[in-house]
C-alpha positions as CSV (number, residue, x, y, z in Angstrom):
1,M,61.8,-89.3,-70.3
2,N,62.8,-91.1,-67.2
3,K,62.3,-94.9,-66.5
4,K,59.1,-94.3,-64.4
5,E,57.5,-92.2,-67.2
6,K,58.4,-94.8,-69.7
7,N,56.9,-97.6,-67.6
8,D,53.7,-95.5,-67.1
9,L,53.5,-95.0,-70.9
10,I,54.0,-98.7,-71.5
11,D,51.2,-99.5,-68.9
12,E,49.0,-96.8,-70.6
13,L,49.5,-98.4,-74.0
14,N,48.9,-101.9,-72.8
15,N,45.6,-100.7,-71.2
16,M,44.6,-99.0,-74.5
17,I,45.3,-102.3,-76.4
18,D,43.4,-104.3,-73.8
19,D,40.4,-101.9,-74.0
20,N,40.2,-101.8,-77.8
21,K,39.6,-104.9,-79.9
22,N,40.4,-102.8,-83.1
23,F,43.5,-100.7,-83.7
24,Y,45.6,-99.8,-86.6
25,L,49.3,-99.2,-86.9
26,T,50.1,-96.5,-89.4
27,D,53.0,-94.5,-90.7
28,I,52.3,-90.7,-90.8
29,S,55.9,-89.6,-91.2
30,G,56.4,-86.6,-93.7
31,L,53.1,-84.9,-93.0
32,T,53.4,-81.2,-92.4
33,A,52.0,-79.7,-89.3
34,E,48.9,-78.5,-91.3
35,Q,48.3,-82.0,-92.7
36,S,48.8,-83.6,-89.3
37,S,46.3,-81.2,-87.8
38,S,43.9,-82.0,-90.6
39,L,44.3,-85.7,-90.0
40,R,43.6,-85.3,-86.3
41,R,40.4,-83.3,-87.0
42,L,39.2,-86.0,-89.5
43,C,40.0,-88.6,-86.8
44,Y,38.0,-86.8,-84.3
45,K,35.1,-86.4,-86.6
46,Q,35.0,-90.1,-87.2
47,N,35.5,-91.1,-83.5
48,V,39.0,-92.4,-84.1
49,S,41.7,-91.6,-81.6
50,I,45.3,-91.4,-83.0
51,K,48.5,-91.5,-80.9
52,V,52.0,-91.3,-82.1
53,V,54.2,-93.8,-80.1
54,K,57.8,-95.0,-80.0
55,N,58.3,-98.3,-81.4
56,T,60.4,-99.6,-78.4
57,L,57.6,-98.6,-76.0
58,L,54.9,-100.2,-78.2
59,K,57.0,-103.4,-78.5
60,K,57.3,-103.5,-74.7
61,A,53.5,-103.0,-74.3
62,F,52.9,-105.7,-76.8
63,D,55.2,-108.0,-74.8
64,K,53.3,-107.2,-71.6
65,N,49.9,-108.0,-73.2
66,S,48.3,-111.4,-73.0
67,I,47.8,-111.5,-76.7
68,N,50.9,-112.5,-78.7
69,F,51.7,-109.6,-81.1
70,V,54.8,-111.2,-82.6
71,Q,53.3,-110.6,-86.1
72,F,53.8,-106.9,-85.6
73,D,57.5,-107.1,-84.9
74,D,58.6,-106.7,-88.5
75,I,56.6,-103.5,-89.0
76,L,57.7,-101.7,-85.8
77,N,60.1,-99.5,-87.5
78,G,60.1,-95.9,-88.6
79,N,57.3,-93.6,-87.5
80,T,54.3,-95.4,-85.9
81,S,51.0,-94.1,-84.8
82,L,48.2,-96.0,-83.3
83,M,44.5,-95.6,-84.4
84,F,41.8,-96.8,-82.1
85,A,38.1,-96.9,-82.8
86,D,35.0,-98.9,-81.7
87,S,34.1,-99.6,-85.3
88,A,36.6,-101.9,-87.1
89,K,36.4,-99.9,-90.3
90,S,36.4,-96.3,-89.1
91,P,40.2,-96.0,-89.1
92,A,40.5,-97.4,-92.5
93,N,37.9,-95.0,-93.8
94,V,39.8,-92.1,-92.3
95,I,43.0,-93.2,-94.0
96,K,41.2,-93.6,-97.3
97,D,39.5,-90.2,-97.0
98,F,42.8,-88.5,-96.0
99,R,44.6,-90.2,-98.9
100,K,42.5,-88.2,-101.4
101,K,44.8,-85.2,-100.5
102,S,48.0,-86.9,-99.5
103,D,49.9,-90.3,-99.9
104,K,49.9,-90.7,-96.1
105,P,49.1,-92.3,-93.7
106,I,50.2,-95.8,-94.7
107,L,48.7,-98.8,-93.1
108,K,51.4,-100.9,-91.5
109,G,49.1,-103.3,-89.7
110,A,45.8,-103.8,-88.0
111,H,44.5,-105.9,-85.2
112,I,40.7,-106.5,-85.6
113,E,38.8,-108.9,-83.4
114,D,41.8,-111.1,-82.7
115,E,42.9,-111.2,-86.4
116,F,46.1,-109.5,-87.8
117,Y,46.2,-107.7,-91.1
118,I,49.8,-106.7,-92.2
119,G,50.4,-104.3,-95.0
120,D,48.8,-101.4,-96.8
121,N,47.3,-103.9,-99.4
122,N,44.7,-104.7,-96.8
123,L,43.3,-101.2,-96.5
124,S,40.4,-101.6,-99.0
125,M,39.2,-104.8,-97.5
126,L,39.3,-103.3,-94.0
127,A,37.4,-100.3,-95.3
128,N,34.6,-102.6,-96.6
129,L,34.2,-104.6,-93.3
130,K,30.7,-104.6,-91.9
131,S,30.1,-104.0,-88.3
132,K,28.4,-106.5,-86.0
133,N,25.1,-104.6,-86.1
134,E,25.2,-104.3,-89.9
135,L,25.8,-108.1,-90.2
136,I,22.9,-108.8,-87.7
137,A,20.7,-106.4,-89.8
138,D,21.5,-108.2,-93.1
139,I,20.8,-111.7,-91.5
140,I,17.4,-110.5,-90.1
141,M,16.6,-109.0,-93.6
142,L,17.5,-112.3,-95.2
143,L,15.5,-114.4,-92.7
144,Q,12.4,-112.0,-93.2
145,S,12.5,-112.1,-96.9
146,P,11.1,-115.7,-97.4
147,A,8.3,-115.0,-94.8
148,K,7.4,-111.7,-96.6
149,N,7.2,-113.6,-99.9
150,V,4.8,-116.2,-98.5
151,V,2.6,-113.6,-96.8
152,A,2.5,-111.7,-100.2
153,S,1.6,-114.9,-102.1
154,L,-1.1,-115.8,-99.7
155,Q,-2.6,-112.3,-99.8
156,S,-2.6,-112.2,-103.6
157,S,-3.9,-115.7,-103.8
158,S,-6.8,-115.0,-101.4
159,T,-8.0,-112.1,-103.6
160,K,-7.7,-114.2,-106.7
161,L,-9.5,-117.0,-105.1
162,S,-12.2,-114.9,-103.8
163,G,-12.6,-113.3,-107.2
164,I,-13.0,-116.8,-108.8
165,V,-15.5,-117.9,-106.2
166,Q,-17.5,-114.7,-106.7
167,A,-17.3,-115.1,-110.5
168,L,-18.6,-118.8,-110.1
169,S,-21.5,-117.8,-107.8
170,D,-22.5,-114.9,-110.1
171,K,-22.5,-117.4,-113.1
172,K,-25.0,-119.7,-111.4
């Protein structure tokens, strides 16, 4: 690869990082061709893109970016692949699903909405993250709950009250 191709790839990586608020750095070394192909199919089904990159080029793309990625410097060794997705938890779910059959991929780190997560121990937590839409739905449901309770109480009270009034009028 000549210098121009490397610079083009660095620019491409920098653009991918800018365009995606959520990405994971993983280690997929040691996977057979069949396993690698299976992982790529699983990524495709979950709308996750995966790209194997050279650490030196990724480091240069990080250096070029407006966000400070110094926290990733220590994990940029060995085999590194980038996983991008619109949903913050999709790559974590792909990793967890694939690990049912294999011990790889290993989560090196993740960048989710300006937060850094370093190490494989964060995988379960990342897989359980709720999306923005899920959080909004939960908040709406919580806000609606008291109103529904008041309406239900009023409806049941009105039938009880009308029953009492009817019984009193029948008694006279």
